[in-house]
Backbone as JSON Lines, residues from 0, in Angstrom:
{"i":0,"aa":"M","n":[32.93,13.15,-29.26],"ca":[33.0,13.61,-30.64],"c":[33.52,15.05,-30.66]}
{"i":1,"aa":"S","n":[34.49,15.28,-31.51],"ca":[35.11,16.6,-31.56],"c":[34.46,17.44,-32.65]}
{"i":2,"aa":"L","n":[34.55,18.75,-32.49],"ca":[33.94,19.66,-33.46],"c":[34.75,19.75,-34.75]}
{"i":3,"aa":"L","n":[36.04,19.48,-34.66],"ca":[36.9,19.61,-35.84],"c":[37.03,18.3,-36.63]}
{"i":4,"aa":"G","n":[36.46,17.26,-36.16],"ca":[36.56,16.0,-36.87],"c":[37.73,15.18,-36.37]}
{"i":5,"aa":"K","n":[38.12,14.18,-37.15],"ca":[39.19,13.28,-36.75],"c":[40.54,13.97,-36.91]}
{"i":6,"aa":"K","n":[41.43,13.71,-35.94],"ca":[42.78,14.26,-35.99],"c":[43.69,13.3,-36.73]}
{"i":7,"aa":"F","n":[44.46,13.83,-37.67],"ca":[45.42,13.01,-38.39],"c":[46.83,13.45,-38.01]}
{"i":8,"aa":"P","n":[47.75,12.51,-37.82],"ca":[49.12,12.86,-37.41],"c":[49.95,13.4,-38.59]}
{"i":9,"aa":"T","n":[49.58,14.57,-39.06],"ca":[50.25,15.16,-40.22],"c":[51.38,16.07,-39.76]}
{"i":10,"aa":"P","n":[52.62,15.87,-40.27],"ca":[53.7,16.79,-39.92],"c":[53.48,18.14,-40.61]}
{"i":11,"aa":"V","n":[53.58,19.21,-39.84],"ca":[53.34,20.55,-40.39],"c":[54.63,21.36,-40.38]}
{"i":12,"aa":"A","n":[55.32,21.4,-39.25],"ca":[56.49,22.27,-39.12],"c":[57.65,21.78,-40.0]}
{"i":13,"aa":"G","n":[57.83,20.5,-40.14],"ca":[58.94,19.96,-40.93],"c":[58.89,20.36,-42.4]}
{"i":14,"aa":"P","n":[57.82,20.05,-43.1],"ca":[57.77,20.4,-44.52],"c":[57.7,21.91,-44.78]}
{"i":15,"aa":"L","n":[57.18,22.68,-43.82],"ca":[57.08,24.12,-44.03],"c":[58.29,24.88,-43.53]}
{"i":16,"aa":"G","n":[59.27,24.19,-42.96],"ca":[60.47,24.84,-42.43],"c":[61.19,25.72,-43.43]}
{"i":17,"aa":"P","n":[61.44,25.25,-44.67],"ca":[62.13,26.12,-45.64],"c":[61.35,27.4,-45.96]}
{"i":18,"aa":"F","n":[60.04,27.33,-45.94],"ca":[59.23,28.52,-46.21],"c":[59.33,29.52,-45.06]}
{"i":19,"aa":"F","n":[59.37,29.01,-43.82],"ca":[59.56,29.9,-42.67],"c":[60.92,30.57,-42.75]}
{"i":20,"aa":"A","n":[61.96,29.8,-43.1],"ca":[63.31,30.36,-43.21],"c":[63.37,31.4,-44.32]}
{"i":21,"aa":"A","n":[62.75,31.12,-45.46],"ca":[62.75,32.08,-46.56],"c":[62.0,33.35,-46.17]}
{"i":22,"aa":"G","n":[60.92,33.21,-45.43],"ca":[60.18,34.39,-44.96],"c":[61.04,35.26,-44.05]}
{"i":23,"aa":"L","n":[61.82,34.63,-43.17],"ca":[62.7,35.4,-42.31],"c":[63.79,36.12,-43.11]}
{"i":24,"aa":"V","n":[64.33,35.46,-44.13],"ca":[65.34,36.08,-44.97],"c":[64.75,37.28,-45.71]}
{"i":25,"aa":"V","n":[63.53,37.14,-46.22],"ca":[62.89,38.25,-46.94],"c":[62.61,39.4,-45.98]}
{"i":26,"aa":"L","n":[62.1,39.11,-44.79],"ca":[61.83,40.18,-43.82],"c":[63.11,40.9,-43.42]}
{"i":27,"aa":"Y","n":[64.2,40.16,-43.25],"ca":[65.49,40.78,-42.92],"c":[65.95,41.69,-44.06]}
{"i":28,"aa":"G","n":[65.8,41.24,-45.29],"ca":[66.19,42.04,-46.43],"c":[65.38,43.31,-46.57]}
{"i":29,"aa":"V","n":[64.06,43.21,-46.36],"ca":[63.2,44.39,-46.44],"c":[63.55,45.38,-45.33]}
{"i":30,"aa":"N","n":[63.83,44.87,-44.13],"ca":[64.2,45.75,-43.02],"c":[65.52,46.46,-43.32]}
{"i":31,"aa":"S","n":[66.49,45.73,-43.86],"ca":[67.77,46.35,-44.2],"c":[67.6,47.42,-45.28]}
{"i":32,"aa":"L","n":[66.77,47.14,-46.27],"ca":[66.53,48.13,-47.33],"c":[65.85,49.38,-46.77]}
{"i":33,"aa":"Q","n":[64.88,49.18,-45.9],"ca":[64.19,50.33,-45.31],"c":[65.14,51.17,-44.46]}
{"i":34,"aa":"N","n":[66.0,50.52,-43.71],"ca":[66.96,51.28,-42.89],"c":[67.94,52.04,-43.77]}
{"i":35,"aa":"A","n":[68.33,51.45,-44.89],"ca":[69.24,52.15,-45.8],"c":[68.55,53.32,-46.47]}
{"i":36,"aa":"L","n":[67.3,53.16,-46.83],"ca":[66.58,54.24,-47.5],"c":[66.23,55.39,-46.56]}
{"i":37,"aa":"M","n":[66.13,55.1,-45.25],"ca":[65.81,56.17,-44.3],"c":[66.93,57.2,-44.22]}
{"i":38,"aa":"N","n":[68.15,56.79,-44.57],"ca":[69.28,57.71,-44.44],"c":[69.69,58.33,-45.77]}
{"i":39,"aa":"T","n":[68.86,58.21,-46.8],"ca":[69.18,58.88,-48.06],"c":[68.77,60.35,-47.97]}
{"i":40,"aa":"A","n":[69.23,61.14,-48.92],"ca":[68.99,62.59,-48.89],"c":[67.5,62.91,-49.01]}
{"i":41,"aa":"E","n":[66.76,62.06,-49.71],"ca":[65.33,62.36,-49.92],"c":[64.53,62.27,-48.63]}
{"i":42,"aa":"F","n":[64.88,61.32,-47.75],"ca":[64.09,61.08,-46.54],"c":[64.8,61.46,-45.26]}
{"i":43,"aa":"K","n":[65.99,62.04,-45.36],"ca":[66.76,62.33,-44.15],"c":[66.07,63.34,-43.25]}
{"i":44,"aa":"N","n":[65.39,64.33,-43.83],"ca":[64.74,65.38,-43.03],"c":[63.23,65.22,-42.95]}
{"i":45,"aa":"D","n":[62.73,64.07,-43.33],"ca":[61.3,63.8,-43.25],"c":[60.9,63.67,-41.78]}
{"i":46,"aa":"P","n":[59.87,64.38,-41.32],"ca":[59.5,64.29,-39.9],"c":[59.02,62.91,-39.47]}
{"i":47,"aa":"R","n":[58.64,62.07,-40.41],"ca":[58.22,60.7,-40.06],"c":[59.4,59.78,-39.84]}
{"i":48,"aa":"N","n":[60.59,60.23,-40.19],"ca":[61.79,59.41,-40.05],"c":[62.21,59.41,-38.58]}
{"i":49,"aa":"P","n":[62.32,58.23,-37.95],"ca":[62.72,58.21,-36.54],"c":[64.17,58.66,-36.33]}
{"i":50,"aa":"N","n":[64.98,58.64,-37.38],"ca":[66.38,59.08,-37.26],"c":[66.54,60.57,-37.55]}
{"i":51,"aa":"A","n":[65.46,61.25,-37.94],"ca":[65.55,62.67,-38.26],"c":[65.81,63.48,-36.99]}
{"i":52,"aa":"K","n":[66.58,64.51,-37.15],"ca":[66.87,65.35,-36.01],"c":[65.63,66.18,-35.66]}
{"i":53,"aa":"A","n":[65.29,66.18,-34.39],"ca":[64.1,66.93,-33.95],"c":[64.41,68.41,-33.96]}
{"i":54,"aa":"T","n":[63.52,69.17,-34.55],"ca":[63.67,70.64,-34.56],"c":[62.76,71.22,-33.49]}
{"i":55,"aa":"K","n":[63.3,72.17,-32.77],"ca":[62.51,72.81,-31.71],"c":[61.77,73.99,-32.29]}
{"i":56,"aa":"H","n":[60.54,74.15,-31.88],"ca":[59.7,75.24,-32.41],"c":[59.82,76.46,-31.54]}
């Protein structure tokens, strides 16, 4: 006897495939937007920006 009960042969990856693909498209879009915003004038010199030029003290 299993703790989770009876196993049913339900397909999971097939019906959820379009949702996984849409999630990847959204993540790619958010990443592209963040990379574009990092190089705008407002955030170009922000010390949290990994592309900001390091200033020596």
